[in-house]
C-alpha positions in Angstrom: 31.6 65.4 172.4 34.1 62.9 172.6 35.2 61.8 169.2 33.7 59.0 167.9 30.7 59.4 170.5 28.8 61.0 167.6 25.7 59.1 166.7 24.2 59.2 162.9 20.4 59.1 161.9 19.5 57.7 159.1 16.7 57.3 156.7 14.9 59.8 159.0 12.3 62.2 157.6 13.5 65.7 158.6 11.0 68.2 159.2 10.4 70.9 156.9 12.8 73.9 157.3 13.3 77.2 155.6 16.4 79.1 156.4 18.6 82.0 155.3 22.0 80.7 153.2 25.6 82.4 153.7 24.5 84.2 150.8 21.2 85.6 152.1 18.9 83.5 149.7 16.4 81.5 151.5 17.2 77.5 151.5 14.1 75.1 151.9 14.1 71.3 152.6 11.5 71.4 150.1 14.2 72.5 147.4 16.1 69.3 147.8 12.7 66.8 147.4 13.8 64.0 146.0 17.4 63.7 146.5 19.7 62.0 149.0 20.6 64.9 151.6 23.2 64.3 154.7 22.1 67.5 157.2 24.7 68.2 159.9 24.8 70.7 162.6 26.9 72.9 164.6 26.4 75.4 167.0 29.0 78.7 165.7 31.1 79.3 162.8 34.8 79.3 163.4 35.4 77.8 166.6 37.6 74.7 166.7 35.4 71.7 166.4 33.1 73.5 163.9 35.4 74.1 161.3 37.0 70.5 161.5 33.6 69.1 160.9 32.8 71.5 157.9 36.4 70.6 156.6 35.7 67.1 156.9 32.7 67.2 154.9 34.1 69.7 152.6 37.1 67.3 152.2 34.7 64.5 151.2 32.1 66.3 149.3 33.5 64.4 146.1 33.0 61.2 147.6 28.9 62.4 148.7 28.3 63.7 145.1 29.1 60.1 143.6 26.8 58.8 145.7 24.3 61.5 144.6 24.2 62.9 148.4 23.9 67.2 148.7 25.5 68.1 152.1 23.7 71.0 154.1 25.3 72.4 157.0 23.0 74.5 159.4 24.4 76.3 162.8 22.8 79.2 165.3 25.6 81.9 163.4 23.9 84.6 161.0 24.4 84.8 157.4 26.9 87.2 157.9 29.5 85.1 160.0 32.5 84.4 158.7 
């Protein structure tokens, strides 16, 4: 996907989910009920695009926090990937 061609979906209700986190614990969308959340998806860990995307969210994490927004990244990789 070319830079700038991504589309953002805002103010849409996400379906309920429960997935393993990198820590091995289960994370559910219900854990964030009543909070603002940004969910981003990436296909695989440790690829150039995914690494850059994750780093961008990390770099702006303070700004998201100032706005009271939690950031959740979801990939097809297993919780054991590095």
